[in-house]
mmCIF entry with sequence, helices, sheets and N, C-alpha, C, O atoms, coordinates in Angstrom:
data_MODEL
# 
_entry.id   MODEL 
# 
_entity.id                         1 
_entity.type                       polymer 
_entity.pdbx_number_of_molecules   1 
# 
_entity_poly.entity_id                      1 
_entity_poly.type                           'polypeptide(L)' 
_entity_poly.nstd_linkage                   no 
_entity_poly.nstd_monomer                   no 
_entity_poly.pdbx_seq_one_letter_code       
;(UNK)(UNK)(UNK)(UNK)(UNK)(UNK)(UNK)(UNK)(UNK)(UNK)(UNK)(UNK)(UNK)(UNK)(UNK)(UNK)
(UNK)(UNK)(UNK)(UNK)(UNK)(UNK)(UNK)(UNK)(UNK)(UNK)(UNK)(UNK)(UNK)(UNK)(UNK)(UNK)
(UNK)(UNK)(UNK)(UNK)(UNK)(UNK)(UNK)(UNK)(UNK)(UNK)(UNK)(UNK)(UNK)(UNK)(UNK)(UNK)
(UNK)(UNK)(UNK)(UNK)(UNK)(UNK)(UNK)
;
_entity_poly.pdbx_seq_one_letter_code_can   XXXXXXXXXXXXXXXXXXXXXXXXXXXXXXXXXXXXXXXXXXXXXXXXXXXXXXX 
_entity_poly.pdbx_strand_id                 A 
# 
loop_
_entity_poly_seq.entity_id 
_entity_poly_seq.num 
_entity_poly_seq.mon_id 
_entity_poly_seq.hetero 
1 1  UNK n 
1 2  UNK n 
1 3  UNK n 
1 4  UNK n 
1 5  UNK n 
1 6  UNK n 
1 7  UNK n 
1 8  UNK n 
1 9  UNK n 
1 10 UNK n 
1 11 UNK n 
1 12 UNK n 
1 13 UNK n 
1 14 UNK n 
1 15 UNK n 
1 16 UNK n 
1 17 UNK n 
1 18 UNK n 
1 19 UNK n 
1 20 UNK n 
1 21 UNK n 
1 22 UNK n 
1 23 UNK n 
1 24 UNK n 
1 25 UNK n 
1 26 UNK n 
1 27 UNK n 
1 28 UNK n 
1 29 UNK n 
1 30 UNK n 
1 31 UNK n 
1 32 UNK n 
1 33 UNK n 
1 34 UNK n 
1 35 UNK n 
1 36 UNK n 
1 37 UNK n 
1 38 UNK n 
1 39 UNK n 
1 40 UNK n 
1 41 UNK n 
1 42 UNK n 
1 43 UNK n 
1 44 UNK n 
1 45 UNK n 
1 46 UNK n 
1 47 UNK n 
1 48 UNK n 
1 49 UNK n 
1 50 UNK n 
1 51 UNK n 
1 52 UNK n 
1 53 UNK n 
1 54 UNK n 
1 55 UNK n 
# 
_struct_asym.id          A 
_struct_asym.entity_id   1 
# 
loop_
_struct_conf.conf_type_id 
_struct_conf.id 
_struct_conf.pdbx_PDB_helix_id 
_struct_conf.beg_label_comp_id 
_struct_conf.beg_label_asym_id 
_struct_conf.beg_label_seq_id 
_struct_conf.pdbx_beg_PDB_ins_code 
_struct_conf.end_label_comp_id 
_struct_conf.end_label_asym_id 
_struct_conf.end_label_seq_id 
_struct_conf.pdbx_end_PDB_ins_code 
_struct_conf.beg_auth_comp_id 
_struct_conf.beg_auth_asym_id 
_struct_conf.beg_auth_seq_id 
_struct_conf.end_auth_comp_id 
_struct_conf.end_auth_asym_id 
_struct_conf.end_auth_seq_id 
_struct_conf.pdbx_PDB_helix_class 
_struct_conf.details 
_struct_conf.pdbx_PDB_helix_length 
HELX_P HELX_P1 AA1 UNK A 3  ? UNK A 19 ? UNK A 3  UNK A 19 1 ? 17 
HELX_P HELX_P2 AA2 UNK A 24 ? UNK A 53 ? UNK A 24 UNK A 53 1 ? 30 
# 
_struct_conf_type.id          HELX_P 
_struct_conf_type.criteria    ? 
_struct_conf_type.reference   ? 
# 
loop_
_atom_site.group_PDB 
_atom_site.id 
_atom_site.type_symbol 
_atom_site.label_atom_id 
_atom_site.label_alt_id 
_atom_site.label_comp_id 
_atom_site.label_asym_id 
_atom_site.label_entity_id 
_atom_site.label_seq_id 
_atom_site.pdbx_PDB_ins_code 
_atom_site.Cartn_x 
_atom_site.Cartn_y 
_atom_site.Cartn_z 
_atom_site.occupancy 
_atom_site.B_iso_or_equiv 
_atom_site.pdbx_formal_charge 
_atom_site.auth_seq_id 
_atom_site.auth_comp_id 
_atom_site.auth_asym_id 
_atom_site.auth_atom_id 
_atom_site.pdbx_PDB_model_num 
ATOM 1   N N  . UNK A 1 1  ? -11.404 -8.037  3.737   1.00 0.00 ? 1  UNK A N  1 
ATOM 2   C CA . UNK A 1 1  ? -12.505 -7.345  3.154   1.00 0.00 ? 1  UNK A CA 1 
ATOM 3   C C  . UNK A 1 1  ? -12.597 -7.720  1.637   1.00 0.00 ? 1  UNK A C  1 
ATOM 4   O O  . UNK A 1 1  ? -11.654 -8.134  0.963   1.00 0.00 ? 1  UNK A O  1 
ATOM 5   N N  . UNK A 1 2  ? -13.822 -7.518  1.224   1.00 0.00 ? 2  UNK A N  1 
ATOM 6   C CA . UNK A 1 2  ? -14.127 -7.833  -0.295  1.00 0.00 ? 2  UNK A CA 1 
ATOM 7   C C  . UNK A 1 2  ? -13.459 -6.684  -1.172  1.00 0.00 ? 2  UNK A C  1 
ATOM 8   O O  . UNK A 1 2  ? -12.995 -5.642  -0.710  1.00 0.00 ? 2  UNK A O  1 
ATOM 9   N N  . UNK A 1 3  ? -13.484 -7.030  -2.441  1.00 0.00 ? 3  UNK A N  1 
ATOM 10  C CA . UNK A 1 3  ? -13.160 -5.952  -3.401  1.00 0.00 ? 3  UNK A CA 1 
ATOM 11  C C  . UNK A 1 3  ? -14.016 -4.785  -3.307  1.00 0.00 ? 3  UNK A C  1 
ATOM 12  O O  . UNK A 1 3  ? -13.512 -3.662  -3.285  1.00 0.00 ? 3  UNK A O  1 
ATOM 13  N N  . UNK A 1 4  ? -15.314 -4.965  -3.247  1.00 0.00 ? 4  UNK A N  1 
ATOM 14  C CA . UNK A 1 4  ? -16.321 -3.871  -3.216  1.00 0.00 ? 4  UNK A CA 1 
ATOM 15  C C  . UNK A 1 4  ? -16.152 -3.040  -1.825  1.00 0.00 ? 4  UNK A C  1 
ATOM 16  O O  . UNK A 1 4  ? -16.355 -1.826  -1.786  1.00 0.00 ? 4  UNK A O  1 
ATOM 17  N N  . UNK A 1 5  ? -15.806 -3.717  -0.813  1.00 0.00 ? 5  UNK A N  1 
ATOM 18  C CA . UNK A 1 5  ? -15.505 -2.990  0.445   1.00 0.00 ? 5  UNK A CA 1 
ATOM 19  C C  . UNK A 1 5  ? -14.223 -2.092  0.366   1.00 0.00 ? 5  UNK A C  1 
ATOM 20  O O  . UNK A 1 5  ? -14.212 -0.924  0.752   1.00 0.00 ? 5  UNK A O  1 
ATOM 21  N N  . UNK A 1 6  ? -13.232 -2.689  -0.126  1.00 0.00 ? 6  UNK A N  1 
ATOM 22  C CA . UNK A 1 6  ? -11.960 -1.932  -0.382  1.00 0.00 ? 6  UNK A CA 1 
ATOM 23  C C  . UNK A 1 6  ? -12.152 -0.638  -1.390  1.00 0.00 ? 6  UNK A C  1 
ATOM 24  O O  . UNK A 1 6  ? -11.640 0.459   -1.171  1.00 0.00 ? 6  UNK A O  1 
ATOM 25  N N  . UNK A 1 7  ? -12.897 -0.921  -2.420  1.00 0.00 ? 7  UNK A N  1 
ATOM 26  C CA . UNK A 1 7  ? -13.248 0.108   -3.276  1.00 0.00 ? 7  UNK A CA 1 
ATOM 27  C C  . UNK A 1 7  ? -13.986 1.292   -2.657  1.00 0.00 ? 7  UNK A C  1 
ATOM 28  O O  . UNK A 1 7  ? -13.634 2.457   -2.841  1.00 0.00 ? 7  UNK A O  1 
ATOM 29  N N  . UNK A 1 8  ? -15.031 0.926   -1.913  1.00 0.00 ? 8  UNK A N  1 
ATOM 30  C CA . UNK A 1 8  ? -15.755 1.858   -1.200  1.00 0.00 ? 8  UNK A CA 1 
ATOM 31  C C  . UNK A 1 8  ? -14.887 2.701   -0.229  1.00 0.00 ? 8  UNK A C  1 
ATOM 32  O O  . UNK A 1 8  ? -15.059 3.917   -0.153  1.00 0.00 ? 8  UNK A O  1 
ATOM 33  N N  . UNK A 1 9  ? -14.012 2.094   0.465   1.00 0.00 ? 9  UNK A N  1 
ATOM 34  C CA . UNK A 1 9  ? -13.225 2.781   1.401   1.00 0.00 ? 9  UNK A CA 1 
ATOM 35  C C  . UNK A 1 9  ? -12.198 3.737   0.605   1.00 0.00 ? 9  UNK A C  1 
ATOM 36  O O  . UNK A 1 9  ? -11.841 4.829   1.048   1.00 0.00 ? 9  UNK A O  1 
ATOM 37  N N  . UNK A 1 10 ? -11.810 3.252   -0.497  1.00 0.00 ? 10 UNK A N  1 
ATOM 38  C CA . UNK A 1 10 ? -10.910 4.054   -1.354  1.00 0.00 ? 10 UNK A CA 1 
ATOM 39  C C  . UNK A 1 10 ? -11.639 5.334   -1.921  1.00 0.00 ? 10 UNK A C  1 
ATOM 40  O O  . UNK A 1 10 ? -11.111 6.441   -2.031  1.00 0.00 ? 10 UNK A O  1 
ATOM 41  N N  . UNK A 1 11 ? -12.889 5.023   -2.252  1.00 0.00 ? 11 UNK A N  1 
ATOM 42  C CA . UNK A 1 11 ? -13.795 6.150   -2.745  1.00 0.00 ? 11 UNK A CA 1 
ATOM 43  C C  . UNK A 1 11 ? -13.997 7.110   -1.684  1.00 0.00 ? 11 UNK A C  1 
ATOM 44  O O  . UNK A 1 11 ? -14.031 8.311   -1.954  1.00 0.00 ? 11 UNK A O  1 
ATOM 45  N N  . UNK A 1 12 ? -14.137 6.682   -0.486  1.00 0.00 ? 12 UNK A N  1 
ATOM 46  C CA . UNK A 1 12 ? -14.395 7.719   0.736   1.00 0.00 ? 12 UNK A CA 1 
ATOM 47  C C  . UNK A 1 12 ? -13.135 8.576   0.936   1.00 0.00 ? 12 UNK A C  1 
ATOM 48  O O  . UNK A 1 12 ? -13.205 9.774   1.208   1.00 0.00 ? 12 UNK A O  1 
ATOM 49  N N  . UNK A 1 13 ? -11.987 7.911   0.790   1.00 0.00 ? 13 UNK A N  1 
ATOM 50  C CA . UNK A 1 13 ? -10.690 8.572   0.982   1.00 0.00 ? 13 UNK A CA 1 
ATOM 51  C C  . UNK A 1 13 ? -10.393 9.680   -0.102  1.00 0.00 ? 13 UNK A C  1 
ATOM 52  O O  . UNK A 1 13 ? -9.912  10.785  0.149   1.00 0.00 ? 13 UNK A O  1 
ATOM 53  N N  . UNK A 1 14 ? -10.759 9.204   -1.360  1.00 0.00 ? 14 UNK A N  1 
ATOM 54  C CA . UNK A 1 14 ? -10.582 10.170  -2.481  1.00 0.00 ? 14 UNK A CA 1 
ATOM 55  C C  . UNK A 1 14 ? -11.498 11.339  -2.228  1.00 0.00 ? 14 UNK A C  1 
ATOM 56  O O  . UNK A 1 14 ? -11.057 12.483  -2.334  1.00 0.00 ? 14 UNK A O  1 
ATOM 57  N N  . UNK A 1 15 ? -12.765 11.106  -1.896  1.00 0.00 ? 15 UNK A N  1 
ATOM 58  C CA . UNK A 1 15 ? -13.675 12.259  -1.648  1.00 0.00 ? 15 UNK A CA 1 
ATOM 59  C C  . UNK A 1 15 ? -13.206 13.178  -0.531  1.00 0.00 ? 15 UNK A C  1 
ATOM 60  O O  . UNK A 1 15 ? -13.399 14.386  -0.662  1.00 0.00 ? 15 UNK A O  1 
ATOM 61  N N  . UNK A 1 16 ? -12.608 12.707  0.554   1.00 0.00 ? 16 UNK A N  1 
ATOM 62  C CA . UNK A 1 16 ? -12.098 13.448  1.635   1.00 0.00 ? 16 UNK A CA 1 
ATOM 63  C C  . UNK A 1 16 ? -10.892 14.344  0.978   1.00 0.00 ? 16 UNK A C  1 
ATOM 64  O O  . UNK A 1 16 ? -10.850 15.573  1.028   1.00 0.00 ? 16 UNK A O  1 
ATOM 65  N N  . UNK A 1 17 ? -10.049 13.611  0.434   1.00 0.00 ? 17 UNK A N  1 
ATOM 66  C CA . UNK A 1 17 ? -8.913  14.478  -0.178  1.00 0.00 ? 17 UNK A CA 1 
ATOM 67  C C  . UNK A 1 17 ? -9.272  15.470  -1.204  1.00 0.00 ? 17 UNK A C  1 
ATOM 68  O O  . UNK A 1 17 ? -8.648  16.529  -1.273  1.00 0.00 ? 17 UNK A O  1 
ATOM 69  N N  . UNK A 1 18 ? -10.250 15.191  -2.014  1.00 0.00 ? 18 UNK A N  1 
ATOM 70  C CA . UNK A 1 18 ? -10.663 16.211  -3.032  1.00 0.00 ? 18 UNK A CA 1 
ATOM 71  C C  . UNK A 1 18 ? -11.209 17.376  -2.408  1.00 0.00 ? 18 UNK A C  1 
ATOM 72  O O  . UNK A 1 18 ? -11.081 18.440  -3.014  1.00 0.00 ? 18 UNK A O  1 
ATOM 73  N N  . UNK A 1 19 ? -11.836 17.363  -1.225  1.00 0.00 ? 19 UNK A N  1 
ATOM 74  C CA . UNK A 1 19 ? -12.380 18.504  -0.614  1.00 0.00 ? 19 UNK A CA 1 
ATOM 75  C C  . UNK A 1 19 ? -11.397 19.480  -0.306  1.00 0.00 ? 19 UNK A C  1 
ATOM 76  O O  . UNK A 1 19 ? -11.705 20.671  -0.271  1.00 0.00 ? 19 UNK A O  1 
ATOM 77  N N  . UNK A 1 20 ? -10.079 19.031  -0.048  1.00 0.00 ? 20 UNK A N  1 
ATOM 78  C CA . UNK A 1 20 ? -8.925  20.013  0.182   1.00 0.00 ? 20 UNK A CA 1 
ATOM 79  C C  . UNK A 1 20 ? -8.995  20.737  1.530   1.00 0.00 ? 20 UNK A C  1 
ATOM 80  O O  . UNK A 1 20 ? -8.351  21.762  1.752   1.00 0.00 ? 20 UNK A O  1 
ATOM 81  N N  . UNK A 1 21 ? -9.849  20.128  2.463   1.00 0.00 ? 21 UNK A N  1 
ATOM 82  C CA . UNK A 1 21 ? -9.971  20.818  3.839   1.00 0.00 ? 21 UNK A CA 1 
ATOM 83  C C  . UNK A 1 21 ? -9.197  20.216  4.825   1.00 0.00 ? 21 UNK A C  1 
ATOM 84  O O  . UNK A 1 21 ? -9.285  20.756  5.927   1.00 0.00 ? 21 UNK A O  1 
ATOM 85  N N  . UNK A 1 22 ? -8.445  19.223  4.739   1.00 0.00 ? 22 UNK A N  1 
ATOM 86  C CA . UNK A 1 22 ? -7.845  18.450  5.718   1.00 0.00 ? 22 UNK A CA 1 
ATOM 87  C C  . UNK A 1 22 ? -6.471  19.112  5.982   1.00 0.00 ? 22 UNK A C  1 
ATOM 88  O O  . UNK A 1 22 ? -5.870  19.653  5.054   1.00 0.00 ? 22 UNK A O  1 
ATOM 89  N N  . UNK A 1 23 ? -5.949  19.072  7.288   1.00 0.00 ? 23 UNK A N  1 
ATOM 90  C CA . UNK A 1 23 ? -4.685  19.429  7.575   1.00 0.00 ? 23 UNK A CA 1 
ATOM 91  C C  . UNK A 1 23 ? -3.526  18.479  6.856   1.00 0.00 ? 23 UNK A C  1 
ATOM 92  O O  . UNK A 1 23 ? -3.779  17.293  6.645   1.00 0.00 ? 23 UNK A O  1 
ATOM 93  N N  . UNK A 1 24 ? -2.475  18.952  6.556   1.00 0.00 ? 24 UNK A N  1 
ATOM 94  C CA . UNK A 1 24 ? -1.474  18.229  5.793   1.00 0.00 ? 24 UNK A CA 1 
ATOM 95  C C  . UNK A 1 24 ? -1.174  16.726  6.315   1.00 0.00 ? 24 UNK A C  1 
ATOM 96  O O  . UNK A 1 24 ? -1.078  15.731  5.596   1.00 0.00 ? 24 UNK A O  1 
ATOM 97  N N  . UNK A 1 25 ? -1.051  16.774  7.670   1.00 0.00 ? 25 UNK A N  1 
ATOM 98  C CA . UNK A 1 25 ? -0.763  15.614  8.233   1.00 0.00 ? 25 UNK A CA 1 
ATOM 99  C C  . UNK A 1 25 ? -1.886  14.447  8.096   1.00 0.00 ? 25 UNK A C  1 
ATOM 100 O O  . UNK A 1 25 ? -1.624  13.249  7.989   1.00 0.00 ? 25 UNK A O  1 
ATOM 101 N N  . UNK A 1 26 ? -3.044  14.956  8.116   1.00 0.00 ? 26 UNK A N  1 
ATOM 102 C CA . UNK A 1 26 ? -4.178  14.026  8.016   1.00 0.00 ? 26 UNK A CA 1 
ATOM 103 C C  . UNK A 1 26 ? -4.302  13.728  6.577   1.00 0.00 ? 26 UNK A C  1 
ATOM 104 O O  . UNK A 1 26 ? -4.673  12.589  6.293   1.00 0.00 ? 26 UNK A O  1 
ATOM 105 N N  . UNK A 1 27 ? -4.044  14.592  5.580   1.00 0.00 ? 27 UNK A N  1 
ATOM 106 C CA . UNK A 1 27 ? -4.106  14.278  4.225   1.00 0.00 ? 27 UNK A CA 1 
ATOM 107 C C  . UNK A 1 27 ? -3.139  13.334  3.778   1.00 0.00 ? 27 UNK A C  1 
ATOM 108 O O  . UNK A 1 27 ? -3.479  12.516  2.923   1.00 0.00 ? 27 UNK A O  1 
ATOM 109 N N  . UNK A 1 28 ? -1.893  13.330  4.270   1.00 0.00 ? 28 UNK A N  1 
ATOM 110 C CA . UNK A 1 28 ? -0.791  12.388  4.041   1.00 0.00 ? 28 UNK A CA 1 
ATOM 111 C C  . UNK A 1 28 ? -1.289  10.974  4.537   1.00 0.00 ? 28 UNK A C  1 
ATOM 112 O O  . UNK A 1 28 ? -1.203  9.971   3.829   1.00 0.00 ? 28 UNK A O  1 
ATOM 113 N N  . UNK A 1 29 ? -1.792  10.976  5.753   1.00 0.00 ? 29 UNK A N  1 
ATOM 114 C CA . UNK A 1 29 ? -2.297  9.803   6.432   1.00 0.00 ? 29 UNK A CA 1 
ATOM 115 C C  . UNK A 1 29 ? -3.347  9.052   5.558   1.00 0.00 ? 29 UNK A C  1 
ATOM 116 O O  . UNK A 1 29 ? -3.284  7.840   5.353   1.00 0.00 ? 29 UNK A O  1 
ATOM 117 N N  . UNK A 1 30 ? -4.254  9.815   5.093   1.00 0.00 ? 30 UNK A N  1 
ATOM 118 C CA . UNK A 1 30 ? -5.342  9.250   4.222   1.00 0.00 ? 30 UNK A CA 1 
ATOM 119 C C  . UNK A 1 30 ? -4.800  8.761   2.919   1.00 0.00 ? 30 UNK A C  1 
ATOM 120 O O  . UNK A 1 30 ? -5.199  7.711   2.415   1.00 0.00 ? 30 UNK A O  1 
ATOM 121 N N  . UNK A 1 31 ? -3.935  9.484   2.402   1.00 0.00 ? 31 UNK A N  1 
ATOM 122 C CA . UNK A 1 31 ? -3.273  9.204   1.132   1.00 0.00 ? 31 UNK A CA 1 
ATOM 123 C C  . UNK A 1 31 ? -2.638  7.819   1.262   1.00 0.00 ? 31 UNK A C  1 
ATOM 124 O O  . UNK A 1 31 ? -2.903  6.973   0.408   1.00 0.00 ? 31 UNK A O  1 
ATOM 125 N N  . UNK A 1 32 ? -1.881  7.557   2.195   1.00 0.00 ? 32 UNK A N  1 
ATOM 126 C CA . UNK A 1 32 ? -1.141  6.355   2.444   1.00 0.00 ? 32 UNK A CA 1 
ATOM 127 C C  . UNK A 1 32 ? -2.246  5.188   2.606   1.00 0.00 ? 32 UNK A C  1 
ATOM 128 O O  . UNK A 1 32 ? -2.113  4.114   2.018   1.00 0.00 ? 32 UNK A O  1 
ATOM 129 N N  . UNK A 1 33 ? -3.220  5.440   3.350   1.00 0.00 ? 33 UNK A N  1 
ATOM 130 C CA . UNK A 1 33 ? -4.337  4.453   3.450   1.00 0.00 ? 33 UNK A CA 1 
ATOM 131 C C  . UNK A 1 33 ? -4.931  4.133   2.077   1.00 0.00 ? 33 UNK A C  1 
ATOM 132 O O  . UNK A 1 33 ? -5.174  2.978   1.727   1.00 0.00 ? 33 UNK A O  1 
ATOM 133 N N  . UNK A 1 34 ? -5.161  5.255   1.285   1.00 0.00 ? 34 UNK A N  1 
ATOM 134 C CA . UNK A 1 34 ? -5.693  5.141   0.069   1.00 0.00 ? 34 UNK A CA 1 
ATOM 135 C C  . UNK A 1 34 ? -4.726  4.253   -0.972  1.00 0.00 ? 34 UNK A C  1 
ATOM 136 O O  . UNK A 1 34 ? -5.205  3.447   -1.768  1.00 0.00 ? 34 UNK A O  1 
ATOM 137 N N  . UNK A 1 35 ? -3.500  4.483   -0.864  1.00 0.00 ? 35 UNK A N  1 
ATOM 138 C CA . UNK A 1 35 ? -2.583  3.652   -1.561  1.00 0.00 ? 35 UNK A CA 1 
ATOM 139 C C  . UNK A 1 35 ? -2.750  2.139   -1.118  1.00 0.00 ? 35 UNK A C  1 
ATOM 140 O O  . UNK A 1 35 ? -2.762  1.244   -1.963  1.00 0.00 ? 35 UNK A O  1 
ATOM 141 N N  . UNK A 1 36 ? -2.868  1.910   0.114   1.00 0.00 ? 36 UNK A N  1 
ATOM 142 C CA . UNK A 1 36 ? -3.096  0.433   0.521   1.00 0.00 ? 36 UNK A CA 1 
ATOM 143 C C  . UNK A 1 36 ? -4.411  -0.123  -0.106  1.00 0.00 ? 36 UNK A C  1 
ATOM 144 O O  . UNK A 1 36 ? -4.399  -1.181  -0.735  1.00 0.00 ? 36 UNK A O  1 
ATOM 145 N N  . UNK A 1 37 ? -5.467  0.559   0.065   1.00 0.00 ? 37 UNK A N  1 
ATOM 146 C CA . UNK A 1 37 ? -6.766  0.003   -0.531  1.00 0.00 ? 37 UNK A CA 1 
ATOM 147 C C  . UNK A 1 37 ? -6.596  -0.009  -2.062  1.00 0.00 ? 37 UNK A C  1 
ATOM 148 O O  . UNK A 1 37 ? -7.152  -0.939  -2.646  1.00 0.00 ? 37 UNK A O  1 
ATOM 149 N N  . UNK A 1 38 ? -5.951  0.835   -2.755  1.00 0.00 ? 38 UNK A N  1 
ATOM 150 C CA . UNK A 1 38 ? -5.795  0.791   -4.085  1.00 0.00 ? 38 UNK A CA 1 
ATOM 151 C C  . UNK A 1 38 ? -4.944  -0.303  -4.615  1.00 0.00 ? 38 UNK A C  1 
ATOM 152 O O  . UNK A 1 38 ? -5.161  -0.766  -5.735  1.00 0.00 ? 38 UNK A O  1 
ATOM 153 N N  . UNK A 1 39 ? -3.947  -0.752  -3.827  1.00 0.00 ? 39 UNK A N  1 
ATOM 154 C CA . UNK A 1 39 ? -3.087  -2.019  -4.110  1.00 0.00 ? 39 UNK A CA 1 
ATOM 155 C C  . UNK A 1 39 ? -4.006  -3.153  -3.798  1.00 0.00 ? 39 UNK A C  1 
ATOM 156 O O  . UNK A 1 39 ? -4.003  -4.079  -4.608  1.00 0.00 ? 39 UNK A O  1 
ATOM 157 N N  . UNK A 1 40 ? -4.673  -3.224  -2.917  1.00 0.00 ? 40 UNK A N  1 
ATOM 158 C CA . UNK A 1 40 ? -5.667  -4.325  -2.616  1.00 0.00 ? 40 UNK A CA 1 
ATOM 159 C C  . UNK A 1 40 ? -6.568  -4.506  -3.733  1.00 0.00 ? 40 UNK A C  1 
ATOM 160 O O  . UNK A 1 40 ? -6.814  -5.620  -4.196  1.00 0.00 ? 40 UNK A O  1 
ATOM 161 N N  . UNK A 1 41 ? -7.060  -3.435  -4.170  1.00 0.00 ? 41 UNK A N  1 
ATOM 162 C CA . UNK A 1 41 ? -8.098  -3.594  -5.341  1.00 0.00 ? 41 UNK A CA 1 
ATOM 163 C C  . UNK A 1 41 ? -7.424  -4.072  -6.649  1.00 0.00 ? 41 UNK A C  1 
ATOM 164 O O  . UNK A 1 41 ? -7.994  -4.845  -7.420  1.00 0.00 ? 41 UNK A O  1 
ATOM 165 N N  . UNK A 1 42 ? -6.224  -3.595  -6.856  1.00 0.00 ? 42 UNK A N  1 
ATOM 166 C CA . UNK A 1 42 ? -5.470  -3.993  -8.059  1.00 0.00 ? 42 UNK A CA 1 
ATOM 167 C C  . UNK A 1 42 ? -5.124  -5.413  -7.990  1.00 0.00 ? 42 UNK A C  1 
ATOM 168 O O  . UNK A 1 42 ? -5.158  -6.117  -8.999  1.00 0.00 ? 42 UNK A O  1 
ATOM 169 N N  . UNK A 1 43 ? -4.769  -5.891  -6.764  1.00 0.00 ? 43 UNK A N  1 
ATOM 170 C CA . UNK A 1 43 ? -4.384  -7.310  -6.616  1.00 0.00 ? 43 UNK A CA 1 
ATOM 171 C C  . UNK A 1 43 ? -5.705  -8.205  -6.983  1.00 0.00 ? 43 UNK A C  1 
ATOM 172 O O  . UNK A 1 43 ? -5.640  -9.214  -7.685  1.00 0.00 ? 43 UNK A O  1 
ATOM 173 N N  . UNK A 1 44 ? -6.782  -7.751  -6.473  1.00 0.00 ? 44 UNK A N  1 
ATOM 174 C CA . UNK A 1 44 ? -8.080  -8.466  -6.709  1.00 0.00 ? 44 UNK A CA 1 
ATOM 175 C C  . UNK A 1 44 ? -8.422  -8.509  -8.210  1.00 0.00 ? 44 UNK A C  1 
ATOM 176 O O  . UNK A 1 44 ? -8.870  -9.513  -8.764  1.00 0.00 ? 44 UNK A O  1 
ATOM 177 N N  . UNK A 1 45 ? -8.180  -7.368  -8.803  1.00 0.00 ? 45 UNK A N  1 
ATOM 178 C CA . UNK A 1 45 ? -8.583  -7.270  -10.290 1.00 0.00 ? 45 UNK A CA 1 
ATOM 179 C C  . UNK A 1 45 ? -7.574  -8.082  -11.141 1.00 0.00 ? 45 UNK A C  1 
ATOM 180 O O  . UNK A 1 45 ? -7.966  -8.698  -12.132 1.00 0.00 ? 45 UNK A O  1 
ATOM 181 N N  . UNK A 1 46 ? -6.209  -8.084  -10.735 1.00 0.00 ? 46 UNK A N  1 
ATOM 182 C CA . UNK A 1 46 ? -5.306  -8.866  -11.489 1.00 0.00 ? 46 UNK A CA 1 
ATOM 183 C C  . UNK A 1 46 ? -5.467  -10.329 -11.312 1.00 0.00 ? 46 UNK A C  1 
ATOM 184 O O  . UNK A 1 46 ? -5.192  -11.129 -12.207 1.00 0.00 ? 46 UNK A O  1 
ATOM 185 N N  . UNK A 1 47 ? -5.971  -10.709 -10.002 1.00 0.00 ? 47 UNK A N  1 
ATOM 186 C CA . UNK A 1 47 ? -6.447  -12.107 -9.936  1.00 0.00 ? 47 UNK A CA 1 
ATOM 187 C C  . UNK A 1 47 ? -7.456  -12.634 -10.725 1.00 0.00 ? 47 UNK A C  1 
ATOM 188 O O  . UNK A 1 47 ? -7.378  -13.723 -11.294 1.00 0.00 ? 47 UNK A O  1 
ATOM 189 N N  . UNK A 1 48 ? -8.603  -11.722 -10.776 1.00 0.00 ? 48 UNK A N  1 
ATOM 190 C CA . UNK A 1 48 ? -9.740  -11.994 -11.557 1.00 0.00 ? 48 UNK A CA 1 
ATOM 191 C C  . UNK A 1 48 ? -9.445  -12.165 -13.103 1.00 0.00 ? 48 UNK A C  1 
ATOM 192 O O  . UNK A 1 48 ? -9.865  -13.079 -13.812 1.00 0.00 ? 48 UNK A O  1 
ATOM 193 N N  . UNK A 1 49 ? -8.656  -11.128 -13.481 1.00 0.00 ? 49 UNK A N  1 
ATOM 194 C CA . UNK A 1 49 ? -8.148  -11.136 -14.815 1.00 0.00 ? 49 UNK A CA 1 
ATOM 195 C C  . UNK A 1 49 ? -7.435  -12.456 -15.239 1.00 0.00 ? 49 UNK A C  1 
ATOM 196 O O  . UNK A 1 49 ? -7.670  -13.048 -16.292 1.00 0.00 ? 49 UNK A O  1 
ATOM 197 N N  . UNK A 1 50 ? -6.564  -12.834 -14.319 1.00 0.00 ? 50 UNK A N  1 
ATOM 198 C CA . UNK A 1 50 ? -5.741  -14.110 -14.569 1.00 0.00 ? 50 UNK A CA 1 
ATOM 199 C C  . UNK A 1 50 ? -6.751  -15.353 -14.690 1.00 0.00 ? 50 UNK A C  1 
ATOM 200 O O  . UNK A 1 50 ? -6.612  -16.191 -15.581 1.00 0.00 ? 50 UNK A O  1 
ATOM 201 N N  . UNK A 1 51 ? -7.701  -15.413 -13.807 1.00 0.00 ? 51 UNK A N  1 
ATOM 202 C CA . UNK A 1 51 ? -8.559  -16.469 -13.896 1.00 0.00 ? 51 UNK A CA 1 
ATOM 203 C C  . UNK A 1 51 ? -9.469  -16.540 -15.066 1.00 0.00 ? 51 UNK A C  1 
ATOM 204 O O  . UNK A 1 51 ? -9.894  -17.628 -15.454 1.00 0.00 ? 51 UNK A O  1 
ATOM 205 N N  . UNK A 1 52 ? -9.794  -15.392 -15.659 1.00 0.00 ? 52 UNK A N  1 
ATOM 206 C CA . UNK A 1 52 ? -10.607 -15.250 -16.859 1.00 0.00 ? 52 UNK A CA 1 
ATOM 207 C C  . UNK A 1 52 ? -9.803  -15.556 -17.999 1.00 0.00 ? 52 UNK A C  1 
ATOM 208 O O  . UNK A 1 52 ? -10.323 -16.190 -18.917 1.00 0.00 ? 52 UNK A O  1 
ATOM 209 N N  . UNK A 1 53 ? -8.512  -15.169 -18.079 1.00 0.00 ? 53 UNK A N  1 
ATOM 210 C CA . UNK A 1 53 ? -7.717  -15.481 -19.269 1.00 0.00 ? 53 UNK A CA 1 
ATOM 211 C C  . UNK A 1 53 ? -7.169  -16.839 -19.251 1.00 0.00 ? 53 UNK A C  1 
ATOM 212 O O  . UNK A 1 53 ? -6.753  -17.298 -20.315 1.00 0.00 ? 53 UNK A O  1 
ATOM 213 N N  . UNK A 1 54 ? -7.109  -17.613 -18.075 1.00 0.00 ? 54 UNK A N  1 
ATOM 214 C CA . UNK A 1 54 ? -6.680  -18.869 -18.053 1.00 0.00 ? 54 UNK A CA 1 
ATOM 215 C C  . UNK A 1 54 ? -7.680  -19.823 -18.703 1.00 0.00 ? 54 UNK A C  1 
ATOM 216 O O  . UNK A 1 54 ? -7.306  -20.885 -19.201 1.00 0.00 ? 54 UNK A O  1 
ATOM 217 N N  . UNK A 1 55 ? -8.908  -19.445 -18.693 1.00 0.00 ? 55 UNK A N  1 
ATOM 218 C CA . UNK A 1 55 ? -9.995  -20.435 -19.079 1.00 0.00 ? 55 UNK A CA 1 
ATOM 219 C C  . UNK A 1 55 ? -10.272 -20.309 -20.629 1.00 0.00 ? 55 UNK A C  1 
ATOM 220 O O  . UNK A 1 55 ? -11.121 -21.021 -21.164 1.00 0.00 ? 55 UNK A O  1 
# 
C-alpha cells in the first residue's frame, strides 16, 4: 500500500474509534490495526526525510 492509502485507512480507524460506539473487543482490534498503519506511515515519512536530508 502507498503512504496515502495507509494514511486513509488510519484516518478511517481513528474516526471509528472517536465515535465511541464500538464494543471493547472491536475497539481494541481497530486500535491494534491503527498502530500498524501508523507505524507504516512513520517508516515512509522517515524514509522520505532521509532521502531529502541526504541530498
